[in-house]
All heavy atoms as a GROMACS GRO file, in nm:
protein
  619
    1MET      N    1  -1.167   4.938   3.565
    1MET     CA    2  -1.238   4.830   3.501
    1MET      C    3  -1.216   4.833   3.350
    1MET      O    4  -1.197   4.729   3.289
    1MET     CB    5  -1.386   4.840   3.536
    1MET     CG    6  -1.467   4.728   3.484
    1MET     SD    7  -1.422   4.578   3.573
    1MET     CE    8  -1.534   4.466   3.506
    2ARG      N    9  -1.221   4.953   3.294
    2ARG     CA   10  -1.201   4.967   3.150
    2ARG      C   11  -1.060   4.924   3.112
    2ARG      O   12  -1.040   4.857   3.010
    2ARG     CB   13  -1.227   5.112   3.108
    2ARG     CG   14  -1.219   5.131   2.959
    2ARG     CD   15  -1.242   5.272   2.922
    2ARG     NE   16  -1.125   5.349   2.968
    2ARG     CZ   17  -1.093   5.467   2.923
    2ARG    NH1   18  -1.172   5.529   2.839
    2ARG    NH2   19  -0.986   5.529   2.965
    3ASN      N   20  -0.962   4.960   3.193
    3ASN     CA   21  -0.823   4.922   3.164
    3ASN      C   22  -0.804   4.770   3.171
    3ASN      O   23  -0.730   4.712   3.091
    3ASN     CB   24  -0.727   4.990   3.262
    3ASN     CG   25  -0.718   5.139   3.237
    3ASN    OD1   26  -0.749   5.185   3.128
    3ASN    ND2   27  -0.679   5.214   3.338
    4LEU      N   28  -0.871   4.706   3.265
    4LEU     CA   29  -0.863   4.562   3.277
    4LEU      C   30  -0.922   4.493   3.154
    4LEU      O   31  -0.865   4.398   3.102
    4LEU     CB   32  -0.935   4.515   3.404
    4LEU     CG   33  -0.937   4.365   3.429
    4LEU    CD1   34  -0.795   4.312   3.448
    4LEU    CD2   35  -1.022   4.334   3.551
    5LEU      N   36  -1.034   4.543   3.105
    5LEU     CA   37  -1.097   4.487   2.987
    5LEU      C   38  -1.008   4.504   2.864
    5LEU      O   39  -0.992   4.410   2.786
    5LEU     CB   40  -1.234   4.554   2.964
    5LEU     CG   41  -1.314   4.502   2.846
    5LEU    CD1   42  -1.342   4.354   2.862
    5LEU    CD2   43  -1.443   4.579   2.832
    6ILE      N   44  -0.948   4.620   2.848
    6ILE     CA   45  -0.856   4.643   2.734
    6ILE      C   46  -0.735   4.550   2.746
    6ILE      O   47  -0.692   4.490   2.646
    6ILE     CB   48  -0.813   4.791   2.730
    6ILE    CG1   49  -0.934   4.878   2.692
    6ILE    CG2   50  -0.699   4.811   2.632
    6ILE    CD1   51  -0.908   5.026   2.702
    7PHE      N   52  -0.682   4.534   2.866
    7PHE     CA   53  -0.568   4.447   2.888
    7PHE      C   54  -0.602   4.302   2.850
    7PHE      O   55  -0.524   4.233   2.783
    7PHE     CB   56  -0.524   4.456   3.035
    7PHE     CG   57  -0.409   4.367   3.068
    7PHE    CD1   58  -0.281   4.395   3.022
    7PHE    CD2   59  -0.428   4.254   3.145
    7PHE    CE1   60  -0.175   4.312   3.053
    7PHE    CE2   61  -0.322   4.171   3.177
    7PHE     CZ   62  -0.195   4.200   3.130
    8LEU      N   63  -0.721   4.255   2.889
    8LEU     CA   64  -0.762   4.118   2.857
    8LEU      C   65  -0.784   4.101   2.706
    8LEU      O   66  -0.750   3.997   2.650
    8LEU     CB   67  -0.888   4.081   2.933
    8LEU     CG   68  -0.871   4.063   3.084
    8LEU    CD1   69  -1.006   4.037   3.149
    8LEU    CD2   70  -0.774   3.950   3.113
    9LEU      N   71  -0.838   4.202   2.640
    9LEU     CA   72  -0.855   4.195   2.495
    9LEU      C   73  -0.721   4.190   2.423
    9LEU      O   74  -0.705   4.117   2.326
    9LEU     CB   75  -0.938   4.313   2.446
    9LEU     CG   76  -1.088   4.308   2.477
    9LEU    CD1   77  -1.156   4.438   2.436
    9LEU    CD2   78  -1.151   4.190   2.405
   10VAL      N   79  -0.625   4.268   2.470
   10VAL     CA   80  -0.492   4.267   2.409
   10VAL      C   81  -0.426   4.130   2.428
   10VAL      O   82  -0.368   4.074   2.336
   10VAL     CB   83  -0.404   4.381   2.467
   10VAL    CG1   84  -0.259   4.364   2.427
   10VAL    CG2   85  -0.456   4.516   2.421
   11LEU      N   86  -0.435   4.075   2.550
   11LEU     CA   87  -0.381   3.942   2.575
   11LEU      C   88  -0.448   3.836   2.487
   11LEU      O   89  -0.382   3.748   2.432
   11LEU     CB   90  -0.396   3.904   2.722
   11LEU     CG   91  -0.296   3.965   2.819
   11LEU    CD1   92  -0.328   3.918   2.960
   11LEU    CD2   93  -0.155   3.931   2.781
   12GLY      N   94  -0.579   3.844   2.473
   12GLY     CA   95  -0.651   3.750   2.386
   12GLY      C   96  -0.608   3.763   2.242
   12GLY      O   97  -0.591   3.662   2.171
   13GLY      N   98  -0.587   3.884   2.195
   13GLY     CA   99  -0.541   3.906   2.058
   13GLY      C  100  -0.401   3.850   2.035
   13GLY      O  101  -0.374   3.786   1.932
   14ILE      N  102  -0.312   3.871   2.131
   14ILE     CA  103  -0.176   3.818   2.119
   14ILE      C  104  -0.180   3.665   2.117
   14ILE      O  105  -0.113   3.601   2.036
   14ILE     CB  106  -0.088   3.870   2.235
   14ILE    CG1  107  -0.063   4.020   2.217
   14ILE    CG2  108   0.044   3.794   2.242
   14ILE    CD1  109   0.005   4.085   2.336
   15TRP      N  110  -0.260   3.607   2.206
   15TRP     CA  111  -0.273   3.461   2.209
   15TRP      C  112  -0.326   3.407   2.076
   15TRP      O  113  -0.275   3.310   2.023
   15TRP     CB  114  -0.366   3.422   2.324
   15TRP     CG  115  -0.398   3.275   2.326
   15TRP    CD1  116  -0.322   3.174   2.374
   15TRP    CD2  117  -0.517   3.215   2.276
   15TRP    NE1  118  -0.386   3.054   2.356
   15TRP    CE2  119  -0.507   3.076   2.296
   15TRP    CE3  120  -0.633   3.265   2.214
   15TRP    CZ2  121  -0.606   2.988   2.258
   15TRP    CZ3  122  -0.731   3.176   2.177
   15TRP    CH2  123  -0.716   3.040   2.198
   16TRP      N  124  -0.426   3.472   2.021
   16TRP     CA  125  -0.486   3.428   1.895
   16TRP      C  126  -0.387   3.438   1.780
   16TRP      O  127  -0.376   3.347   1.698
   16TRP     CB  128  -0.611   3.513   1.867
   16TRP     CG  129  -0.682   3.471   1.742
   16TRP    CD1  130  -0.764   3.365   1.727
   16TRP    CD2  131  -0.674   3.535   1.615
   16TRP    NE1  132  -0.809   3.359   1.598
   16TRP    CE2  133  -0.755   3.462   1.527
   16TRP    CE3  134  -0.607   3.648   1.568
   16TRP    CZ2  135  -0.770   3.498   1.394
   16TRP    CZ3  136  -0.622   3.682   1.435
   16TRP    CH2  137  -0.703   3.608   1.350
   17VAL      N  138  -0.309   3.547   1.773
   17VAL     CA  139  -0.211   3.565   1.666
   17VAL      C  140  -0.101   3.459   1.677
   17VAL      O  141  -0.061   3.398   1.578
   17VAL     CB  142  -0.151   3.707   1.670
   17VAL    CG1  143  -0.030   3.719   1.579
   17VAL    CG2  144  -0.258   3.809   1.630
   18ARG      N  145  -0.051   3.434   1.798
   18ARG     CA  146   0.054   3.334   1.817
   18ARG      C  147   0.005   3.195   1.779
   18ARG      O  148   0.077   3.116   1.718
   18ARG     CB  149   0.103   3.334   1.961
   18ARG     CG  150   0.184   3.460   1.992
   18ARG     CD  151   0.243   3.455   2.128
   18ARG     NE  152   0.347   3.350   2.130
   18ARG     CZ  153   0.406   3.307   2.238
   18ARG    NH1  154   0.372   3.355   2.355
   18ARG    NH2  155   0.498   3.215   2.232
   19ARG      N  156  -0.118   3.163   1.814
   19ARG     CA  157  -0.174   3.032   1.779
   19ARG      C  158  -0.189   3.019   1.628
   19ARG      O  159  -0.162   2.914   1.570
   19ARG     CB  160  -0.308   3.015   1.847
   19ARG     CG  161  -0.356   2.870   1.844
   19ARG     CD  162  -0.489   2.854   1.911
   19ARG     NE  163  -0.586   2.852   1.802
   19ARG     CZ  164  -0.712   2.889   1.811
   19ARG    NH1  165  -0.758   2.932   1.924
   19ARG    NH2  166  -0.791   2.884   1.709
   20ALA      N  167  -0.231   3.126   1.560
   20ALA     CA  168  -0.248   3.122   1.415
   20ALA      C  169  -0.113   3.107   1.344
   20ALA      O  170  -0.104   3.040   1.241
   20ALA     CB  171  -0.319   3.248   1.368
   21LEU      N  172  -0.008   3.166   1.400
   21LEU     CA  173   0.124   3.155   1.337
   21LEU      C  174   0.186   3.017   1.358
   21LEU      O  175   0.263   2.972   1.274
   21LEU     CB  176   0.217   3.263   1.392
   21LEU     CG  177   0.183   3.406   1.352
   21LEU    CD1  178   0.276   3.505   1.423
   21LEU    CD2  179   0.190   3.423   1.202
   22LYS      N  180   0.155   2.949   1.467
   22LYS     CA  181   0.210   2.816   1.493
   22LYS      C  182   0.142   2.708   1.410
   22LYS      O  183   0.201   2.605   1.382
   22LYS     CB  184   0.193   2.780   1.640
   22LYS     CG  185   0.289   2.848   1.730
   22LYS     CD  186   0.272   2.799   1.872
   22LYS     CE  187   0.365   2.868   1.966
   22LYS     NZ  188   0.348   2.821   2.103
   23ARG      N  189   0.020   2.728   1.368
   23ARG     CA  190  -0.056   2.629   1.295
   23ARG      C  191   0.008   2.608   1.158
   23ARG      O  192   0.033   2.702   1.084
   23ARG     CB  193  -0.199   2.677   1.277
   23ARG     CG  194  -0.290   2.570   1.221
   23ARG     CD  195  -0.432   2.615   1.210
   23ARG     NE  196  -0.474   2.690   1.328
   23ARG     CZ  197  -0.571   2.778   1.328
   23ARG    NH1  198  -0.636   2.805   1.217
   23ARG    NH2  199  -0.605   2.842   1.438
   24PRO      N  200   0.038   2.483   1.120
   24PRO     CA  201   0.098   2.458   0.988
   24PRO      C  202  -0.001   2.488   0.877
   24PRO      O  203  -0.121   2.459   0.888
   24PRO     CB  204   0.133   2.310   0.991
   24PRO     CG  205   0.047   2.251   1.097
   24PRO     CD  206   0.018   2.362   1.194
   25ARG      N  207   0.049   2.546   0.773
   25ARG     CA  208  -0.037   2.578   0.658
   25ARG      C  209  -0.052   2.456   0.570
   25ARG      O  210   0.038   2.374   0.559
   25ARG     CB  211   0.025   2.692   0.579
   25ARG     CG  212   0.025   2.820   0.659
   25ARG     CD  213   0.051   2.939   0.568
   25ARG     NE  214   0.038   3.059   0.646
   25ARG     CZ  215   0.138   3.137   0.681
   25ARG    NH1  216   0.261   3.105   0.646
   25ARG    NH2  217   0.116   3.245   0.753
   26ARG      N  218  -0.164   2.445   0.506
   26ARG     CA  219  -0.189   2.330   0.420
   26ARG      C  220  -0.098   2.335   0.298
   26ARG      O  221  -0.096   2.432   0.224
   26ARG     CB  222  -0.334   2.329   0.372
   26ARG     CG  223  -0.430   2.307   0.483
   26ARG     CD  224  -0.569   2.300   0.430
   26ARG     NE  225  -0.662   2.297   0.543
   26ARG     CZ  226  -0.785   2.254   0.533
   26ARG    NH1  227  -0.830   2.214   0.418
   26ARG    NH2  228  -0.862   2.253   0.638
   27GLY      N  229  -0.023   2.227   0.277
   27GLY     CA  230   0.062   2.215   0.160
   27GLY      C  231   0.190   2.295   0.165
   27GLY      O  232   0.272   2.283   0.075
   28ALA      N  233   0.211   2.376   0.264
   28ALA     CA  234   0.331   2.459   0.270
   28ALA      C  235   0.443   2.384   0.340
   28ALA      O  236   0.432   2.351   0.456
   28ALA     CB  237   0.302   2.589   0.342
   29GLY      N  238   0.551   2.356   0.268
   29GLY     CA  239   0.668   2.294   0.327
   29GLY      C  240   0.656   2.146   0.353
   29GLY      O  241   0.745   2.086   0.409
   30ARG      N  242   0.548   2.085   0.313
   30ARG     CA  243   0.531   1.942   0.336
   30ARG      C  244   0.536   1.868   0.203
   30ARG      O  245   0.472   1.908   0.107
   30ARG     CB  246   0.397   1.912   0.400
   30ARG     CG  247   0.397   1.928   0.548
   30ARG     CD  248   0.280   1.856   0.606
   30ARG     NE  249   0.179   1.953   0.644
   30ARG     CZ  250   0.055   1.924   0.671
   30ARG    NH1  251   0.013   1.802   0.663
   30ARG    NH2  252  -0.030   2.018   0.707
   31GLU      N  253   0.611   1.759   0.201
   31GLU     CA  254   0.611   1.673   0.084
   31GLU      C  255   0.507   1.564   0.106
   31GLU      O  256   0.492   1.514   0.218
   31GLU     CB  257   0.748   1.610   0.065
   31GLU     CG  258   0.855   1.712   0.033
   31GLU     CD  259   0.990   1.645   0.012
   31GLU    OE1  260   0.995   1.523  -0.016
   31GLU    OE2  261   1.089   1.716   0.026
   32PRO      N  262   0.437   1.528   0.003
   32PRO     CA  263   0.338   1.422   0.023
   32PRO      C  264   0.407   1.291   0.060
   32PRO      O  265   0.508   1.254   0.002
   32PRO     CB  266   0.268   1.412  -0.112
   32PRO     CG  267   0.358   1.479  -0.209
   32PRO     CD  268   0.440   1.576  -0.132
   33ARG      N  269   0.352   1.224   0.161
   33ARG     CA  270   0.410   1.098   0.204
   33ARG      C  271   0.335   0.984   0.136
   33ARG      O  272   0.216   0.967   0.155
   33ARG     CB  273   0.398   1.084   0.355
   33ARG     CG  274   0.472   1.194   0.428
   33ARG     CD  275   0.452   1.185   0.575
   33ARG     NE  276   0.537   1.078   0.626
   33ARG     CZ  277   0.532   1.034   0.749
   33ARG    NH1  278   0.446   1.083   0.834
   33ARG    NH2  279   0.612   0.939   0.790
   34LEU      N  280   0.408   0.910   0.057
   34LEU     CA  281   0.348   0.798  -0.012
   34LEU      C  282   0.388   0.669   0.059
   34LEU      O  283   0.505   0.644   0.082
   34LEU     CB  284   0.396   0.793  -0.157
   34LEU     CG  285   0.366   0.917  -0.241
   34LEU    CD1  286   0.428   0.903  -0.378
   34LEU    CD2  287   0.217   0.936  -0.253
   35ASN      N  288   0.290   0.592   0.095
   35ASN     CA  289   0.318   0.463   0.157
   35ASN      C  290   0.353   0.363   0.049
   35ASN      O  291   0.294   0.362  -0.059
   35ASN     CB  292   0.196   0.412   0.234
   35ASN     CG  293   0.165   0.499   0.352
   35ASN    OD1  294   0.254   0.561   0.407
   35ASN    ND2  295   0.039   0.504   0.390
   36GLU      N  296   0.451   0.281   0.080
   36GLU     CA  297   0.486   0.177  -0.015
   36GLU      C  298   0.376   0.071  -0.014
   36GLU      O  299   0.326   0.034   0.091
   36GLU     CB  300   0.620   0.115   0.022
   36GLU     CG  301   0.735   0.210   0.007
   36GLU     CD  302   0.867   0.142   0.035
   36GLU    OE1  303   0.874   0.017   0.029
   36GLU    OE2  304   0.962   0.213   0.064
   37PRO      N  305   0.342   0.020  -0.132
   37PRO     CA  306   0.237  -0.083  -0.134
   37PRO      C  307   0.287  -0.212  -0.070
   37PRO      O  308   0.404  -0.246  -0.078
   37PRO     CB  309   0.210  -0.102  -0.283
   37PRO     CG  310   0.331  -0.050  -0.352
   37PRO     CD  311   0.390   0.055  -0.263
   38GLU      N  312   0.196  -0.280  -0.007
   38GLU     CA  313   0.231  -0.406   0.059
   38GLU      C  314   0.210  -0.522  -0.039
   38GLU      O  315   0.114  -0.522  -0.116
   38GLU     CB  316   0.143  -0.426   0.182
   38GLU     CG  317   0.180  -0.546   0.263
   38GLU     CD  318   0.100  -0.556   0.391
   38GLU    OE1  319   0.013  -0.472   0.414
   38GLU    OE2  320   0.127  -0.650   0.467
   39ARG      N  321   0.300  -0.617  -0.034
   39ARG     CA  322   0.287  -0.733  -0.122
   39ARG      C  323   0.169  -0.817  -0.079
   39ARG      O  324   0.143  -0.836   0.039
   39ARG     CB  325   0.414  -0.817  -0.118
   39ARG     CG  326   0.528  -0.751  -0.185
   39ARG     CD  327   0.654  -0.833  -0.194
   39ARG     NE  328   0.654  -0.958  -0.119
   39ARG     CZ  329   0.738  -1.057  -0.145
   39ARG    NH1  330   0.826  -1.047  -0.241
   39ARG    NH2  331   0.733  -1.169  -0.073
   40VAL      N  332   0.098  -0.871  -0.178
   40VAL     CA  333  -0.015  -0.961  -0.154
   40VAL      C  334   0.024  -1.096  -0.212
   40VAL      O  335   0.057  -1.107  -0.329
   40VAL     CB  336  -0.144  -0.907  -0.219
   40VAL    CG1  337  -0.258  -1.004  -0.199
   40VAL    CG2  338  -0.179  -0.771  -0.161
   41LEU      N  339   0.022  -1.199  -0.128
   41LEU     CA  340   0.067  -1.331  -0.169
   41LEU      C  341  -0.049  -1.431  -0.161
   41LEU      O  342  -0.140  -1.416  -0.082
   41LEU     CB  343   0.181  -1.378  -0.078
   41LEU     CG  344   0.302  -1.286  -0.074
   41LEU    CD1  345   0.399  -1.333   0.033
   41LEU    CD2  346   0.370  -1.279  -0.208
   42ALA      N  347  -0.040  -1.535  -0.245
   42ALA     CA  348  -0.142  -1.639  -0.246
   42ALA      C  349  -0.110  -1.745  -0.141
   42ALA      O  350   0.005  -1.784  -0.123
   42ALA     CB  351  -0.150  -1.704  -0.383
   43CYS      N  352  -0.213  -1.791  -0.074
   43CYS     CA  353  -0.198  -1.898   0.025
   43CYS      C  354  -0.163  -2.028  -0.048
   43CYS      O  355  -0.226  -2.062  -0.149
   43CYS     CB  356  -0.327  -1.914   0.104
   43CYS     SG  357  -0.326  -2.052   0.221
   44ALA      N  358  -0.064  -2.101   0.002
   44ALA     CA  359  -0.023  -2.227  -0.061
   44ALA      C  360  -0.129  -2.336  -0.042
   44ALA      O  361  -0.128  -2.436  -0.114
   44ALA     CB  362   0.110  -2.272  -0.003
   45HIS      N  363  -0.222  -2.318   0.050
   45HIS     CA  364  -0.324  -2.419   0.074
   45HIS      C  365  -0.452  -2.392  -0.006
   45HIS      O  366  -0.500  -2.479  -0.078
   45HIS     CB  367  -0.358  -2.426   0.223
   45HIS     CG  368  -0.463  -2.526   0.257
   45HIS    ND1  369  -0.438  -2.661   0.256
   45HIS    CD2  370  -0.593  -2.511   0.291
   45HIS    CE1  371  -0.550  -2.725   0.288
   45HIS    NE2  372  -0.645  -2.636   0.310
   46CYS      N  373  -0.506  -2.272   0.006
   46CYS     CA  374  -0.636  -2.244  -0.057
   46CYS      C  375  -0.628  -2.148  -0.175
   46CYS      O  376  -0.725  -2.132  -0.248
   46CYS     CB  377  -0.733  -2.189   0.047
   46CYS     SG  378  -0.685  -2.028   0.114
   47GLY      N  379  -0.516  -2.076  -0.192
   47GLY     CA  380  -0.501  -1.986  -0.305
   47GLY      C  381  -0.554  -1.845  -0.283
   47GLY      O  382  -0.544  -1.762  -0.371
   48VAL      N  383  -0.610  -1.818  -0.166
   48VAL     CA  384  -0.661  -1.684  -0.136
   48VAL      C  385  -0.544  -1.587  -0.124
   48VAL      O  386  -0.441  -1.620  -0.064
   48VAL     CB  387  -0.744  -1.686  -0.005
   48VAL    CG1  388  -0.780  -1.546   0.040
   48VAL    CG2  389  -0.868  -1.768  -0.023
   49HIS      N  390  -0.558  -1.470  -0.180
   49HIS     CA  391  -0.452  -1.368  -0.173
   49HIS      C  392  -0.469  -1.286  -0.046
   49HIS      O  393  -0.577  -1.234  -0.019
   49HIS     CB  394  -0.457  -1.278  -0.296
   49HIS     CG  395  -0.410  -1.348  -0.419
   49HIS    ND1  396  -0.487  -1.438  -0.488
   49HIS    CD2  397  -0.291  -1.342  -0.484
   49HIS    CE1  398  -0.420  -1.484  -0.591
   49HIS    NE2  399  -0.300  -1.428  -0.591
   50VAL      N  400  -0.359  -1.275   0.030
   50VAL     CA  401  -0.360  -1.210   0.161
   50VAL      C  402  -0.241  -1.116   0.168
   50VAL      O  403  -0.134  -1.148   0.118
   50VAL     CB  404  -0.349  -1.317   0.273
   50VAL    CG1  405  -0.348  -1.254   0.410
   50VAL    CG2  406  -0.460  -1.418   0.262
   51PRO      N  407  -0.255  -0.997   0.231
   51PRO     CA  408  -0.138  -0.911   0.253
   51PRO      C  409  -0.031  -0.986   0.331
   51PRO      O  410  -0.060  -1.064   0.422
   51PRO     CB  411  -0.194  -0.794   0.334
   51PRO     CG  412  -0.339  -0.792   0.304
   51PRO     CD  413  -0.379  -0.935   0.281
   52GLU      N  414   0.093  -0.962   0.295
   52GLU     CA  415   0.204  -1.036   0.355
   52GLU      C  416   0.209  -1.022   0.507
   52GLU      O  417   0.243  -1.116   0.578
   52GLU     CB  418   0.336  -0.990   0.293
   52GLU     CG  419   0.454  -1.073   0.329
   52GLU     CD  420   0.578  -1.035   0.253
   52GLU    OE1  421   0.583  -0.923   0.198
   52GLU    OE2  422   0.671  -1.116   0.253
   53SER      N  423   0.174  -0.905   0.558
   53SER     CA  424   0.180  -0.883   0.703
   53SER      C  425   0.073  -0.960   0.780
   53SER      O  426   0.085  -0.979   0.900
   53SER     CB  427   0.168  -0.734   0.734
   53SER     OG  428   0.038  -0.688   0.696
   54GLU      N  429  -0.034  -1.004   0.714
   54GLU     CA  430  -0.143  -1.074   0.780
   54GLU      C  431  -0.132  -1.225   0.770
   54GLU      O  432  -0.205  -1.297   0.835
   54GLU     CB  433  -0.277  -1.028   0.724
   54GLU     CG  434  -0.308  -0.883   0.750
   54GLU     CD  435  -0.440  -0.839   0.690
   54GLU    OE1  436  -0.523  -0.926   0.657
   54GLU    OE2  437  -0.459  -0.718   0.676
   55GLY      N  438  -0.043  -1.274   0.686
   55GLY     CA  439  -0.030  -1.417   0.664
   55GLY      C  440   0.077  -1.480   0.752
   55GLY      O  441   0.137  -1.416   0.838
   56VAL      N  442   0.098  -1.611   0.730
   56VAL     CA  443   0.196  -1.689   0.805
   56VAL      C  444   0.293  -1.750   0.706
   56VAL      O  445   0.252  -1.813   0.608
   56VAL     CB  446   0.125  -1.801   0.886
   56VAL    CG1  447   0.226  -1.882   0.965
   56VAL    CG2  448   0.020  -1.742   0.978
   57ARG      N  449   0.421  -1.734   0.732
   57ARG     CA  450   0.523  -1.788   0.642
   57ARG      C  451   0.585  -1.911   0.708
   57ARG      O  452   0.607  -1.916   0.827
   57ARG     CB  453   0.630  -1.684   0.612
   57ARG     CG  454   0.728  -1.729   0.507
   57ARG     CD  455   0.820  -1.618   0.463
   57ARG     NE  456   0.753  -1.512   0.391
   57ARG     CZ  457   0.718  -1.519   0.262
   57ARG    NH1  458   0.741  -1.627   0.193
   57ARG    NH2  459   0.659  -1.417   0.204
   58ASP      N  460   0.612  -2.010   0.624
   58ASP     CA  461   0.674  -2.135   0.668
   58ASP      C  462   0.784  -2.168   0.568
   58ASP      O  463   0.793  -2.107   0.461
   58ASP     CB  464   0.566  -2.244   0.669
   58ASP     CG  465   0.608  -2.369   0.743
   58ASP    OD1  466   0.723  -2.374   0.790
   58ASP    OD2  467   0.526  -2.461   0.752
   59GLU      N  468   0.868  -2.268   0.600
   59GLU     CA  469   0.974  -2.304   0.506
   59GLU      C  470   0.916  -2.361   0.376
   59GLU      O  471   0.980  -2.356   0.272
   59GLU     CB  472   1.073  -2.404   0.568
   59GLU     CG  473   1.013  -2.536   0.609
   59GLU     CD  474   0.957  -2.535   0.750
   59GLU    OE1  475   0.973  -2.436   0.823
   59GLU    OE2  476   0.895  -2.636   0.786
   60SER      N  477   0.794  -2.411   0.381
   60SER     CA  478   0.731  -2.467   0.262
   60SER      C  479   0.646  -2.367   0.185
   60SER      O  480   0.596  -2.400   0.077
   60SER     CB  481   0.646  -2.588   0.300
   60SER     OG  482   0.544  -2.549   0.389
   61GLY      N  483   0.624  -2.246   0.237
   61GLY     CA  484   0.547  -2.148   0.162
   61GLY      C  485   0.480  -2.043   0.250
   61GLY      O  486   0.513  -2.026   0.366
   62PHE      N  487   0.382  -1.975   0.188
   62PHE     CA  488   0.308  -1.867   0.255
   62PHE      C  489   0.164  -1.911   0.270
   62PHE      O  490   0.104  -1.968   0.177
   62PHE     CB  491   0.316  -1.739   0.171
   62PHE     CG  492   0.239  -1.625   0.229
   62PHE    CD1  493   0.293  -1.548   0.330
   62PHE    CD2  494   0.112  -1.595   0.184
   62PHE    CE1  495   0.222  -1.444   0.386
   62PHE    CE2  496   0.041  -1.490   0.238
   62PHE     CZ  497   0.096  -1.414   0.339
   63TYR      N  498   0.104  -1.887   0.388
   63TYR     CA  499  -0.032  -1.931   0.416
   63TYR      C  500  -0.114  -1.816   0.471
   63TYR      O  501  -0.062  -1.725   0.535
   63TYR     CB  502  -0.030  -2.046   0.517
   63TYR     CG  503   0.049  -2.165   0.466
   63TYR    CD1  504   0.183  -2.180   0.499
   63TYR    CD2  505  -0.010  -2.258   0.383
   63TYR    CE1  506   0.256  -2.286   0.451
   63TYR    CE2  507   0.062  -2.366   0.335
   63TYR     CZ  508   0.195  -2.378   0.368
   63TYR     OH  509   0.266  -2.484   0.319
   64CYS      N  510  -0.246  -1.823   0.451
   64CYS     CA  511  -0.335  -1.717   0.497
   64CYS      C  512  -0.363  -1.726   0.646
   64CYS      O  513  -0.404  -1.627   0.706
   64CYS     CB  514  -0.465  -1.719   0.417
   64CYS     SG  515  -0.562  -1.870   0.439
   65SER      N  516  -0.345  -1.843   0.707
   65SER     CA  517  -0.371  -1.859   0.850
   65SER      C  518  -0.286  -1.972   0.907
   65SER      O  519  -0.227  -2.052   0.833
   65SER     CB  520  -0.519  -1.891   0.874
   65SER     OG  521  -0.551  -2.018   0.820
   66GLU      N  522  -0.282  -1.978   1.038
   66GLU     CA  523  -0.206  -2.084   1.106
   66GLU      C  524  -0.265  -2.221   1.076
   66GLU      O  525  -0.193  -2.320   1.061
   66GLU     CB  526  -0.204  -2.056   1.257
   66GLU     CG  527  -0.122  -2.154   1.336
   66GLU     CD  528   0.025  -2.153   1.302
   66GLU    OE1  529   0.078  -2.048   1.263
   66GLU    OE2  530   0.088  -2.260   1.314
   67GLY      N  531  -0.396  -2.230   1.066
   67GLY     CA  532  -0.462  -2.357   1.034
   67GLY      C  533  -0.422  -2.409   0.898
   67GLY      O  534  -0.397  -2.528   0.880
   68HIS      N  535  -0.415  -2.321   0.799
   68HIS     CA  536  -0.373  -2.364   0.666
   68HIS      C  537  -0.224  -2.396   0.662
   68HIS      O  538  -0.182  -2.482   0.585
   68HIS     CB  539  -0.408  -2.258   0.562
   68HIS     CG  540  -0.553  -2.262   0.524
   68HIS    ND1  541  -0.605  -2.186   0.422
   68HIS    CD2  542  -0.656  -2.334   0.574
   68HIS    CE1  543  -0.735  -2.211   0.411
   68HIS    NE2  544  -0.768  -2.300   0.504
   69ARG      N  545  -0.145  -2.333   0.746
   69ARG     CA  546  -0.003  -2.368   0.752
   69ARG      C  547   0.013  -2.510   0.802
   69ARG      O  548   0.093  -2.588   0.749
   69ARG     CB  549   0.074  -2.274   0.844
   69ARG     CG  550   0.226  -2.301   0.842
   69ARG     CD  551   0.298  -2.234   0.954
   69ARG     NE  552   0.256  -2.281   1.086
   69ARG     CZ  553   0.296  -2.398   1.141
   69ARG    NH1  554   0.374  -2.479   1.077
   69ARG    NH2  555   0.253  -2.431   1.262
   70ARG      N  556  -0.067  -2.550   0.900
   70ARG     CA  557  -0.061  -2.686   0.953
   70ARG      C  558  -0.108  -2.788   0.849
   70ARG      O  559  -0.057  -2.899   0.841
   70ARG     CB  560  -0.145  -2.699   1.080
   70ARG     CG  561  -0.079  -2.636   1.201
   70ARG     CD  562  -0.152  -2.676   1.330
   70ARG     NE  563  -0.292  -2.637   1.329
   70ARG     CZ  564  -0.340  -2.526   1.382
   70ARG    NH1  565  -0.259  -2.440   1.440
   70ARG    NH2  566  -0.468  -2.499   1.377
   71LEU      N  567  -0.209  -2.751   0.770
   71LEU     CA  568  -0.260  -2.843   0.667
   71LEU      C  569  -0.165  -2.855   0.548
   71LEU      O  570  -0.168  -2.956   0.478
   71LEU     CB  571  -0.397  -2.798   0.620
   71LEU     CG  572  -0.510  -2.808   0.724
   71LEU    CD1  573  -0.636  -2.743   0.670
   71LEU    CD2  574  -0.535  -2.953   0.761
   72GLY      N  575  -0.090  -2.751   0.519
   72GLY     CA  576   0.008  -2.756   0.410
   72GLY      C  577  -0.054  -2.738   0.273
   72GLY      O  578  -0.159  -2.676   0.256
   73ASN      N  579   0.010  -2.796   0.171
   73ASN     CA  580  -0.031  -2.778   0.030
   73ASN      C  581  -0.146  -2.869  -0.011
   73ASN      O  582  -0.189  -2.865  -0.126
   73ASN     CB  583   0.087  -2.806  -0.062
   73ASN     CG  584   0.198  -2.706  -0.047
   73ASN    OD1  585   0.193  -2.620   0.039
   73ASN    ND2  586   0.299  -2.717  -0.129
   74ALA      N  587  -0.198  -2.952   0.075
   74ALA     CA  588  -0.296  -3.055   0.038
   74ALA      C  589  -0.424  -2.999  -0.024
   74ALA      O  590  -0.484  -3.064  -0.107
   74ALA     CB  591  -0.332  -3.138   0.160
   75GLY      N  592  -0.466  -2.881   0.012
   75GLY     CA  593  -0.597  -2.830  -0.032
   75GLY      C  594  -0.604  -2.783  -0.175
   75GLY      O  595  -0.711  -2.779  -0.234
   76ARG      N  596  -0.495  -2.749  -0.239
   76ARG     CA  597  -0.500  -2.692  -0.374
   76ARG      C  598  -0.500  -2.797  -0.483
   76ARG      O  599  -0.523  -2.767  -0.599
   76ARG     CB  600  -0.382  -2.598  -0.396
   76ARG     CG  601  -0.400  -2.471  -0.315
   76ARG     CD  602  -0.306  -2.368  -0.354
   76ARG     NE  603  -0.344  -2.310  -0.482
   76ARG     CZ  604  -0.275  -2.217  -0.543
   76ARG    NH1  605  -0.165  -2.171  -0.490
   76ARG    NH2  606  -0.314  -2.168  -0.657
   77GLY      N  607  -0.474  -2.921  -0.448
   77GLY     CA  608  -0.475  -3.027  -0.548
   77GLY      C  609  -0.354  -3.024  -0.638
   77GLY      O  610  -0.358  -3.068  -0.752
   78GLU      N  611  -0.243  -2.972  -0.590
   78GLU     CA  612  -0.121  -2.967  -0.672
   78GLU      C  613  -0.032  -3.084  -0.643
   78GLU      O  614  -0.024  -3.138  -0.541
   78GLU     CB  615  -0.045  -2.837  -0.646
   78GLU     CG  616  -0.124  -2.718  -0.691
   78GLU     CD  617  -0.053  -2.588  -0.658
   78GLU    OE1  618   0.055  -2.589  -0.596
   78GLU    OE2  619  -0.107  -2.485  -0.696
   0.00000   0.00000   0.00000
């Protein structure tokens, strides 16, 4: 029984050491990843600024929503 307990403790210690060695260290070998900023464009209808990925683009311009794309430039008074 004593030998079994020692064997299990040794196995647990080996498992713990291997897990600690696999864990990446903070800041070691990693370069900080900087995300590129996303362009923010004004809606051609209402003028609200919206991230480019969330808006709708048309041949006549950039719009904040599909509804404003259908309405066109009429809302800004230009």
